[in-house]
C-alpha positions in Angstrom: 27.2 -80.4 48.1 24.8 -82.5 49.8 23.1 -85.7 48.9 19.5 -88.0 49.7 19.5 -91.0 50.8 20.5 -92.7 47.7 23.6 -90.8 47.1 22.6 -89.0 44.2 22.4 -85.3 44.0 19.5 -83.5 43.9 18.5 -81.2 40.7 19.3 -77.4 41.3 16.2 -75.6 41.8 14.9 -73.7 38.7 17.0 -75.6 36.1 15.2 -78.0 34.0 16.6 -81.5 33.6 16.8 -81.9 30.0 17.6 -85.0 29.7 14.8 -86.6 31.6 12.5 -84.2 29.8 14.0 -85.9 26.3 11.1 -87.3 23.9 8.6 -85.8 26.3 6.2 -83.3 24.5 5.4 -79.7 25.9 2.0 -80.0 26.5 2.8 -82.9 29.0 5.4 -81.0 30.9 3.9 -79.1 34.1 4.5 -75.5 33.6 5.8 -74.8 37.1 9.1 -76.6 35.3 9.4 -73.6 32.6 12.1 -70.9 33.0 11.1 -67.4 32.9 12.0 -66.0 29.5 14.8 -63.1 29.4 14.3 -60.2 27.4 18.3 -58.4 26.4 17.8 -55.0 24.9 20.8 -55.0 22.9 23.3 -51.5 23.0 21.4 -50.0 25.9 18.9 -50.0 27.9 14.9 -48.9 27.1 15.4 -45.8 28.6 18.1 -44.6 26.7 16.4 -45.5 23.2 13.7 -43.4 24.3 16.0 -40.4 25.1 17.5 -40.8 22.0 14.0 -40.7 19.6 13.4 -37.9 21.5 16.6 -35.8 21.0 16.2 -37.0 16.9 12.9 -35.5 16.9 13.4 -32.4 18.7 16.4 -31.7 16.5 14.0 -32.3 13.0 11.5 -30.1 14.5 14.2 -27.3 15.7 15.4 -27.3 12.1 11.7 -27.4 10.3 11.1 -24.3 12.4 14.3 -22.5 11.3 13.4 -23.2 7.6 10.3 -21.7 8.2 11.5 -18.4 9.8 14.5 -18.2 6.9 11.6 -18.7 4.5 9.3 -16.0 6.1 12.4 -13.5 6.0 12.9 -14.1 2.6 9.5 -13.3 1.7 9.0 -10.2 3.8 11.0 -7.8 1.4 8.7 -9.1 -1.6 5.2 -8.7 0.7 6.6 -5.0 1.5 7.3 -4.4 -2.4 3.8 -6.0 -3.3 2.1 -3.6 -0.5 3.8 -0.5 -1.7 2.5 -1.4 -5.1 -1.1 -2.2 -4.1 -1.1 1.1 -2.2 0.2 4.9 -1.2 0.0 6.9 1.7 -1.0 10.9 2.1 -1.1 13.2 4.7 -3.7 14.9 6.3 -3.4 18.2 4.8 -3.3 16.2 1.6 -6.5 14.6 2.2 -8.0 17.9 3.2 -7.0 19.6 -0.4 -8.4 16.9 -2.3 -11.7 16.8 -0.6 -11.8 20.9 -0.5 -11.2 20.8 -4.4 -12.7 17.9 -5.5 -10.0 17.5 -7.7 -10.4 13.8 -8.8 -12.9 11.2 -8.3 -12.6 9.8 -4.4 -14.3 8.8 -1.6 -12.7 8.9 2.1 -13.3 5.7 3.9 -13.2 6.0 7.5 -13.0 3.0 9.5 -12.8 5.2 13.3 -15.3 4.7 15.8 -17.0 8.1 16.2 -16.6 10.1 19.1 -18.5 13.3 20.0 -15.9 15.7 21.5 -14.2 15.7 18.4 -12.9 19.6 17.3 -14.1 21.3 14.5 -11.2 22.9 11.9 -10.7 26.3 11.2 -12.6 26.8 8.3 -11.3 30.3 7.8 -7.8 30.0 6.3 -7.2 27.3 3.8 -3.4 27.3 4.7 -3.6 26.8 8.3 -2.6 24.2 10.2 -5.6 22.3 11.1 -5.1 20.9 14.4 -8.1 19.4 14.5 -7.3 16.7 12.1 -6.6 14.4 14.6 -6.3 10.3 13.0 -7.0 8.8 15.9 -10.6 10.3 16.5 -13.5 10.6 13.9 -14.6 14.2 13.5 -18.0 15.8 12.0 -17.5 15.5 8.2 -19.0 19.1 8.0 -15.9 20.4 9.6 -12.9 17.8 8.9 -13.5 17.7 5.0 -15.7 21.4 5.0 -18.8 20.0 4.4 -18.3 18.8 0.6 -16.4 15.6 1.0 -17.6 12.2 0.2 -16.9 10.0 3.0 -18.2 6.6 4.1 -18.0 5.6 7.8 -17.6 2.0 7.7 -16.1 -0.3 10.5 -13.1 -2.1 9.6 -14.7 -5.3 9.5 -17.3 -4.7 7.0 -15.1 -3.5 4.3 -14.5 -6.9 2.2 -18.5 -7.5 2.4 -19.4 -3.6 1.5 -16.9 -3.6 -1.2 -17.9 -7.0 -2.9 -21.2 -5.6 -2.7 -22.9 -5.2 -6.3 -23.7 -1.3 -7.4 -27.5 -2.0 -7.0 -26.4 -3.1 -3.1 -24.8 0.2 -2.5 -27.6 2.3 -4.1 -30.1 0.5 -1.7 -27.9 0.1 1.4 -25.9 2.8 1.3 -27.7 5.2 -0.9 -24.6 6.4 -2.8 -23.2 4.8 -5.8 -20.2 2.5 -5.6 -16.7 3.7 -6.6 -15.1 2.8 -9.6 -11.3 1.7 -10.3 -10.6 5.3 -11.0 -11.6 6.9 -8.1 -9.1 7.2 -5.6 -10.1 5.6 -1.9 -8.4 7.7 1.0 -8.9 5.4 4.3 -8.7 6.6 7.6 -8.1 4.6 10.7 -7.2 4.7 14.3 -3.8 4.5 13.0 -1.4 4.5 9.7 -0.1 0.5 10.2 -4.6 0.2 10.2 -5.2 2.3 7.3 -2.4 0.4 5.4 -3.9 -2.4 6.1 -7.3 -1.6 4.9 -6.1 0.2 2.0 -4.0 -2.9 0.9 -7.2 -5.5 1.5 -9.0 -2.9 -0.7 -6.6 -3.0 -3.7 -6.4 -6.9 -3.4 -10.1 -6.4 -4.6 -9.4 -4.4 -7.7 -9.4 -1.0 -6.4 -5.8 0.0 -7.5 -6.2 4.0 -6.6 -6.0 3.3 -2.7 -3.9 5.3 0.0 -3.6 5.2 3.6 -4.1 8.4 5.7 -1.2 8.7 7.4 -0.7 10.8 10.8 1.0 14.0 10.8 1.5 16.5 8.1 -1.5 18.8 9.0 0.1 21.7 7.1 -1.4 22.6 4.2 1.2 24.7 1.9 1.0 27.7 -0.2 0.9 27.4 -3.8 3.6 28.5 -5.8 2.2 29.7 -9.5 4.1 30.0 -12.5 3.0 31.7 -15.7 2.4 29.5 -18.9 4.9 31.8 -20.9 7.7 30.9 -18.5 6.5 27.0 -18.7 6.6 27.2 -22.2 9.8 29.4 -22.2 11.4 26.7 -20.2 10.2 23.8 -22.5 11.4 25.6 -25.7 14.9 25.9 -24.3 14.8 22.2 -22.6 15.9 23.7 -19.2 17.9 21.3 -17.1 16.3 20.5 -13.8 12.6 21.4 -14.7 10.4 18.9 -15.0 6.9 19.5 -16.6 4.1 17.1 -15.5 0.5 17.2 -17.3 -1.9 15.3 -14.7 -4.7 15.2 -16.9 -6.3 12.2 -17.8 -5.0 10.0 -20.7 -8.5 10.5 -22.9 -8.1 14.3 -22.4 -4.4 14.4 -23.9 -5.4 12.3 -26.7 -8.4 14.5 -27.4 -6.9 18.1 -26.8 -3.4 17.4 -27.0 -0.6 18.6 -24.7 2.4 21.0 -24.7 5.5 19.3 -26.3 8.1 18.5 -23.8 5.7 17.9 -20.9 5.4 14.3 -19.4 2.4 12.6 -18.4 1.6 11.7 -14.9 -2.3 11.3 -14.3 -3.1 13.0 -10.8 -5.3 9.6 -9.0 -2.0 8.1 -9.8 0.5 10.6 -8.1 0.1 8.9 -4.3 1.5 5.6 -5.5 3.9 7.1 -8.3 5.7 9.1 -5.0 6.0 5.9 -3.5 7.5 4.1 -6.3 11.2 3.4 -6.9 13.1 4.8 -9.7 13.0 1.8 -11.9 9.5 1.3 -11.3 8.4 4.9 -11.8 10.6 4.6 -15.2 8.7 1.1 -16.0 5.1 2.7 -15.2 5.6 6.1 -17.0 8.0 5.9 -19.5 10.4 8.8 -18.0 12.5 9.6 -15.0 11.3 10.0 -11.6 12.0 13.6 -10.8 14.7 14.1 -8.3 13.9 15.9 -5.1 16.4 19.0 -6.2 14.2 19.6 -9.2 11.7 22.5 -10.3 8.5 20.5 -10.7 5.9 22.3 -12.7 2.5 20.8 -12.3 -0.6 21.4 -14.9 -4.2 20.4 -15.6 -7.0 21.7 -17.4 -7.2 24.6 -14.8 -5.8 23.7 -11.6 -7.5 21.9 -9.0 -5.6 18.8 -9.5 -2.0 20.2 -9.5 -3.0 22.2 -6.3 -3.5 18.6 -5.2 -0.6 17.3 -6.5 1.5 20.3 -5.5 0.3 19.5 -1.8 1.1 15.7 -2.1 5.0 16.4 -3.7 5.6 18.8 -1.0 4.7 16.4 1.6 6.7 13.7 -0.3 9.9 16.0 0.3 10.3 17.8 -3.4 10.8 21.8 -1.9 10.4 23.5 -5.5 7.0 22.6 -6.4 5.0 25.1 -8.9 1.6 24.9 -10.5 1.0 26.4 -14.0 -1.7 29.1 -13.7 -3.2 28.8 -16.8 -3.4 25.3 -17.3 -3.9 23.8 -20.5 -7.2 25.8 -21.0 -5.3 28.8 -21.0 -1.9 27.5 -22.7 -3.4 29.0 -26.2 0.5 29.0 -27.3 0.1 26.0 -30.1 -2.8 25.0 -32.4 -2.3 21.2 -31.0 -3.6 22.4 -27.5 -7.0 23.1 -27.6 -9.5 24.7 -24.8 -12.0 22.5 -23.6 -14.9 22.6 -20.4 -14.5 19.9 -18.0 -15.9 16.8 -18.2 -16.2 13.3 -16.1 -14.2 10.2 -17.3 -17.6 8.5 -19.4 -19.4 11.8 -20.2 -19.6 12.8 -23.6 -16.1 14.7 -24.6 -17.1 18.6 -24.9 -16.4 20.1 -28.3 -12.7 22.4 -28.2 -13.7 25.9 -27.8 -12.1 28.1 -31.0 -9.2 30.5 -29.9 -6.4 32.4 -31.3 -2.6 31.7 -30.6 -1.5 34.7 -28.1 2.5 35.3 -27.9 4.5 34.6 -25.1 6.4 37.6 -23.4 9.5 36.1 -23.1 11.1 39.1 -21.2 9.0 38.1 -18.2 9.6 34.5 -18.7 13.1 34.7 -18.5 13.2 36.7 -15.5 10.5 34.1 -13.9 13.3 31.3 -15.2 16.0 33.5 -13.2 14.0 34.0 -9.9 13.4 30.1 -9.9 17.3 29.4 -9.8 17.2 28.5 -14.0 19.8 29.7 -16.5 18.2 32.0 -19.0 21.3 31.9 -21.3 
């Protein structure tokens, strides 16, 4: 190593001679003599640490997303079950029969845009296929519903506000009475999914008779009548494969009686009942849901509700549906079943009419049962 003139080695550059500075305060030392502090990342570089942190965060985010997706899938069946409990569906043909017969208290809520080129229905034959009943277009109510329907044209975005309004607001703004919980609300939309969404929304607001009108099913099926004597004989002999459904309201059955052996299914609940599982049907109505192969006989006071329910059941895949021709008014086979005039829920019930017990034409009843495929032995 090179030396200076005195023979001593010069201090190395950048190295502090700590022997000379011993006992000297730090503020007395020149700053240029201080070494640059060194930063050392134990375990790797800073870039590696950041990358590992981002990777861990990504794993946590993906795991959270997977858990959310799993929870959503788990809730989906429950949501579908809730939607089915809140509302049901029916075909355009069933809607036409409902409006034509005024079978039960109802209101059609049409959320579609109005089109001027809507095709009218054939007003002649009620059993014809109604090609003009197109769910993607709004038809003139005088043709779509034979001019007798209770129809409210309402944009979908106004649904919640309208059905949250008071009775007075309905009278003043819409010029009609607000429907009650006993009303069937039939929703017509641009497609079946939107009709179901509207029905579910109304059902969540307390309207439990909501029906979504679905596309297709324009054929109004002919009604097959069966005589009251045949129904009575079938009930008396407890024929297997035959179910008699009384579609009247609960107050009618309590006040005026019902044929022994008949099962109670109120007409306004038929659309929802048909969408129920067997267990849910049993829990709700207290008897087994009719099987598709059963002979199902429908009866009400006269036949209006039964004719509408007949269309509903046939649309749901029941091929053997019959309507008791005389209804409860013409039963007159039992002193416990009284004839009475029609009345609406909330009106004063009429007095039962006097009548004489009539006898069954047993031979004709057995012949009709045999024609229905039921044993007469």
